[in-house]
C-alpha positions in Angstrom: 47.8 30.5 -18.3 49.6 33.0 -20.3 52.1 32.2 -23.1 55.0 34.8 -22.5 58.2 35.8 -24.3 61.1 37.1 -21.8 63.3 39.8 -23.1 66.6 40.5 -21.2 70.2 40.7 -22.2 71.2 38.9 -18.9 70.9 35.2 -19.2 70.7 35.0 -15.3 67.8 37.5 -15.2 66.1 35.7 -18.0 66.3 32.4 -16.2 65.0 34.1 -13.0 62.0 35.6 -14.6 61.3 32.4 -16.6 61.5 30.2 -13.5 59.1 32.5 -11.6 56.6 32.6 -14.6 56.7 28.6 -14.8 56.3 28.2 -11.2 53.2 30.3 -11.4 51.7 28.1 -14.3 52.6 30.1 -17.2 54.2 29.1 -20.4 57.4 30.8 -21.5 57.2 30.4 -25.3 60.7 31.9 -25.6 63.5 34.1 -24.3 65.5 36.8 -26.3 68.3 39.1 -25.6 68.2 41.6 -28.5 65.9 43.2 -31.0 66.4 40.5 -33.8 65.8 37.6 -31.4 62.8 39.4 -30.0 61.1 40.1 -33.3 61.8 36.5 -34.3 60.4 35.0 -31.1 57.4 37.3 -31.3 56.5 36.4 -34.9 56.9 32.6 -34.2 55.1 32.5 -31.0 52.5 35.4 -30.9 52.6 35.4 -27.0 49.9 36.8 -24.7 52.6 38.9 -23.0 56.1 40.0 -23.5 58.3 41.0 -20.6 61.1 43.5 -21.5 64.1 44.9 -19.7 64.9 48.7 -20.4 68.7 48.7 -20.1 70.2 46.1 -22.5 73.4 45.9 -24.5 72.8 46.8 -28.0 69.3 48.1 -28.1 67.4 49.8 -25.2 63.9 48.8 -24.1 62.2 51.8 -25.9 63.9 50.6 -29.2 62.5 47.1 -28.8 59.1 48.3 -27.4 58.6 50.5 -30.6 59.6 47.8 -32.9 57.2 45.3 -31.2 54.4 47.9 -31.4 55.2 48.4 -35.1 55.0 44.7 -35.7 51.8 44.4 -33.7 49.8 47.4 -32.2 47.9 45.1 -30.0 51.1 43.5 -28.3 51.1 43.6 -24.4 54.4 44.6 -23.1 55.3 44.5 -19.5 58.3 46.4 -18.6 60.6 44.8 -15.9 63.3 47.1 -14.9 65.3 48.5 -11.9 64.7 52.0 -13.2 62.2 53.8 -11.0 62.2 57.2 -12.5 58.6 58.4 -12.8 59.4 60.2 -16.1 60.6 57.1 -17.8 57.5 55.1 -16.5 55.3 57.9 -17.9 57.1 57.9 -21.3 56.9 53.9 -21.5 53.2 54.1 -20.9 52.6 56.9 -23.6 54.6 54.9 -26.1 52.3 51.8 -25.4 53.7 49.7 -22.8 51.0 47.7 -20.8 52.7 48.2 -17.5 55.7 48.3 -15.4 57.3 46.1 -12.7 60.4 47.2 -10.6 63.0 44.7 -10.7 64.8 44.6 -7.4 68.6 44.7 -7.5 70.3 41.9 -5.5 73.4 42.1 -3.7 76.6 40.6 -5.1 76.3 36.7 -4.8 78.7 35.0 -2.4 81.4 33.1 -4.0 81.4 29.1 -4.2 84.3 29.3 -1.6 82.1 31.2 0.9 79.2 28.9 0.3 81.5 25.7 1.1 83.1 26.9 4.2 81.9 24.4 6.9 81.3 26.9 9.7 79.3 29.2 7.5 76.0 28.1 6.1 74.3 31.4 4.8 70.8 32.2 4.2 70.7 33.8 0.9 68.1 36.8 0.7 66.3 36.3 -2.8 64.0 38.4 -4.9 60.6 36.8 -5.5 61.5 36.2 -9.1 64.5 34.0 -8.0 64.1 30.2 -8.2 66.1 27.3 -6.9 67.4 26.5 -10.3 68.9 29.9 -10.8 70.5 30.0 -7.2 71.9 26.6 -7.8 70.2 25.8 -4.4 67.1 24.1 -3.0 64.1 26.0 -1.3 64.4 26.4 2.2 60.7 25.5 2.5 58.1 23.6 0.4 56.9 26.1 -2.0 53.8 26.1 -4.2 52.9 28.2 -7.3 52.3 31.6 -6.1 54.4 31.6 -3.1 57.3 34.1 -2.9 60.6 32.7 -2.3 62.2 34.4 0.7 65.3 32.6 1.1 67.2 29.5 0.0 69.7 27.2 1.7 73.2 27.2 0.3 73.8 23.7 -1.4 75.6 21.1 0.6 79.4 21.2 0.2 80.8 18.8 -2.3 
């Protein structure tokens, strides 16, 4: 399968995307959270694909996309963003992005206290890219690569 570099300033989002890719048989060559790390990871691993968030702390996704294209005009960059504005999508494709996936925004997570209440065992809705490792829970069903994770059970109270 593909060798991929995951770029996002959120460690949780990087873990979610990486877990999803690994569960589907891909190799995550590296993760990066800013321009310097991105260029270092790209040059070190020459991945088949880069996933890139648009809204990041220091540099935005456009800046990183341009830098990647300057380093290698053949780089394949898949934008993973919650931004759904058609103008943004059109501009990204014009600038050289390979494609665009909408990142679903999840509701605020329950606190550990809510998860431990004996009378409350919630089913937590998950985006398809969220894995059991990220949620600190186990799958509610036996999943196989390619399956979408629809829910996980809360961890047993300790």
